[in-house]
N, C-alpha and C positions, 0 to 999 in steps of 0.2 A: 321518458322516465325522468322524474325530477331528482335533483341531488339533495340529499339530506345528511346531516351530520350523524356519524355513528357514535360519537361520544360527546356527552354534555360536559360543560366546564366543571372540573372537579371542585367541590366546595361551593358552587354557586348557589345562592339562595333562590328559592322558588317562591314567587309571589303571584300565585294563581295560574301562571303558565311558565314553562321552561323555555329559555332562549335557545334556538337552534341557529347554527351558522351554515353557510354554504348552500343556501336555498337558491335554486336556479330561478331566473326571471320567469314569471308566470305567463301563460299564453291565453288564459281565460279567467273569468270571474269564478270565485268559490265562496261558499258560505263562510262568513266571518265569525259567527257565533259557535260556541262549543256544542256539538250535538250530544244527545244522550246515548252514548255507546256503552255496551256491556261486554266485557271480556270474561269468559267463564271457561272452566275445565282446562286451565293452562297446564301443560306438561312440558317440562324442559329436559332434553337429552334422554327421553324415555324413562325418566325417573332416576337415572343413574348420576353419579358424581361426574363432574367435568374435570378431566385431568389434563393439565397443560405443562409442556416442557419449556425449553428455552428458545427454540427457533421455529418449530413448525406451527403453522396456524391450525386451529381446531374448529371444525364445523359442527355446530350444536343444533340439532333439530328441535323445533318448537311446534307444538300443536295446541289449538285452542278453538273455542267457539266465539264468534263475534256477532252480536245483535245490534242492528242500527235502525234508526227511523227510516221508513220507506222513502222519504223525500231527500235523504242524504246519500249522495253518490260519492263513493270513495274510489277514485280513478287511478291513484298512484302517480298522478301528474300534478294536479293542483291540490289534491287532498291525499293524505296518507294515514293509514292506521296499522299498527303492528305491536308486537310485544318486545319489550326491552328487559335487560337485567341490570340491576343497580345495587350498589353497596352503600349502606347508610340509610338515610331517610329522604323523602322528597323535599323536606325543608333543609336538609344538610347532606347533599350528595357527596360521597367519597370517590365513587367511580361508577362508570356506566358503559355498557356495550349494547349495540342494537343490530338489527338485520342489515345486511349489505344490499339486499334487493327487495323489491316489492313482494309481500307475502302472496301466496296462492290461495284463493278462497272459493269455495263451491257452495252455492245456495242450497240449503237443506229444508228451509221452511219459510213461508211468508204469511203475514196477516194483513189486515187493512192498514195497520200502522207500522209494522216492523218487518225487517228481513233478517233472517238468521243464516249464517254461513259457517262451514267448517273450514278452518284455515291452517296452513302450514307455512313455516318460514325457516330460514337458516341464519343463525347468529355466528359469525366467524370471529374467533378470538385470536388476535395476534399477540403473542407474549411480549414481543419487543415494542409494540405500539400501544397495547391496551392494559398491560399489567406492569407495575413498577415497584411494588413493595410487598413485604411479607403479609401485610394486612389484607391483601386481595385474596389470600387463601382462607376462605371462610364461607358462610352461607349467604348467598345473594338473594335478592327479592325480584320477583317478576312484576312488571308494570305494563299497563296498556297505554300506548302513545298515539295521539292524534295530532296531525299538523296540517296546516293549510297555507296557501298563498292566495292573494287576491289583488288584482290590479290590471294594468294594461301596459303593453310595450310596443314600440315601433322604432324605426330608424331615427326618429326625431324626438321621441319622448319615452321615458320609462318611469312608471310609478307602481309600487306594490306594497302591500302589507303582508305580514305573516304572523302566525300564532301557533301555540302548542299547548296541549293539555295532556296530563298524565294521571292515570288512575293507578294507585299503588297497592302493594300487599296482595297481589293476585296469585301468589305461589312462591316457592323457594327452589333454589338450586345450589348444591354444594360445589364449590370450585376448589380443587386441590393441586398442589405441586406434584409434578411427576418425580418419581424416584428411580434410581439405578442401584444395582447390587451385583457384586462380583464374587467369585469363589475360586481359589487356587490351592489344590492339595499337593503336598510334596513331602519327602522326595519320591521320585518315580523312576523305575519301579521300587517297591519296598518289600522286605521280607515279612512274612506273617509274624505277628506279635510285636513288631517294631512300632515306633511312634510315628504317626502322621500328623503334620501340622497343616491346618486348613486356614488360610488367610483370605481376607476379602475386604471390601469397602462399600459402605452405604453412603450414597450421595442423593441430593435432591435439588430440584430447580431453584435457582436464585434469580428471580426475574429482574431485579435491579442490576445485577452483574452480568446477566445473560449467560450464565454458566452453571454447571452442577457443582455444588459444594458439599463437603462432608457433613453428615448428620450424626452427631454424637449423642450418647446417652440413651440410645434406642435398643430395644430387644430385637434380636435376630435369632431365628431357629436354624440350627445345623441339621440337615437331613441327609440320609444315605439311601442309595438304591443299588442293590446288587446287579451285576452285569446281566444276570439271568432273569431279572424282574423288570416290571414297568412301574412298580409302586415305590414311592419314597416313604421312609419312616423317620420319625424324629429321633435325633441322637441326644441333643442338649440345646439349651437356650443360653446365649451370651449377650453382653451389652456392648454396643459400639463405643469405641474410645475416641481419642482426639482425631479430628478429621474424618470421622466415620469409620475408622479402622476396626477390623474384626480379626481375631486370631484365637484359635483353640487347638488342642491336641486330642487325638483318639488313637487307639491301638488298631493296627492293621489286622483285619480278619479275612477279608475276601476282596477280590477285584470288584470295582463298581464306581459309582458316581457320587460325589459330595456336592451339596449346594446349600446356600443360605436363603432363608425366606423371611421377608419383612411383612408384618400384618397391616402396616399403615397406621396413621393417626388421623385426627380430625382434619389436619391441614395438609397431610402428605399421603399420596396414594400407596397402596400395597404394591410390592414387587418381589420378584425372586430371581436369583442368579441362574445362569445356565449351569447344568451339572458338569463338574470337572472329573474326568475319568482318571483313576489311578489303578495300576496293575499290582496285585499282591502275589508274590511268588511263594 
C-alpha cells in the first residue's frame, strides 16, 4: 500500500493539480496523464452531520460510484482514487481531510470503454490533528481525488514523478462541534410547593484549545419527567449566561427528573443532559 497525505497544505493554491507529500517510492510505472474519472452519488456519513468532540477520532463512512476508462488500473499502490472532504474552494483550500486507507470498490458494470464500481471508504477525523479553528464547523464539500507515482527504484538509483487531480463540488457534509449539557436540581429532598432551583451548564468543543468551553446566549429547554412516567414534558425555555451557565426555578409538585435540552445550531450539535432526580415529600 502506498503512503499518501491525508491533509493538503492549508491555503495552498491549486494550479491544475494538488501537491501531495509523503508518497512512497514507486515500484512500477503508472500512467502520468490524468484519466477521465467520474465520481457520482457521493454520500457522506449516511447524509447526517459529522459531530466531532475534542479528543476522540470520528470515523466517517463515504459511499460513491466511480467510473473509469477500461485501460486505467487503480491499484492503490502506484495509483489511487478516492473521495476527500475540503473547506473553501479548490483554488483556495482552507482545510481538507481524506481516507486513511485504500477504498473498497466492487465492479457493477462494464462496457467496451469504461468500468463502473460501487465504492466505500472511511475518512477518520482527528480533532487534535485535523481541526484547529471555529471556522471548521461549517458545511464542507466532497471532492474526487486521483494520484499517481511513476518511476523506477533500486539500491543504486531512485527516480519518480507524482501528480494529483481533484474534481470538486461532488456533494456536501456538515461538520459540527460536539456539545455537552448538565442539570442539577436542588435542594433534595424538598417539600411540595417549595422552590426548586435547576442549574446546569452548556459547553461545546473548542478545537483550538482541545477543551469544552461555555456556550452563552443559547436557548435551552427545561423538561420534567414524573418518576411514574417515561415521557418528558417542557417546563420553560431559558437562555445560557456567562460561561454557558443555566439556572431557573420551579415549584415542587411531585418526585421526578429534571433535564435541560439544547436543540443545536448550524455549528454546534444538539444535546441533552441526563435527568437529575429530586424527591418531593
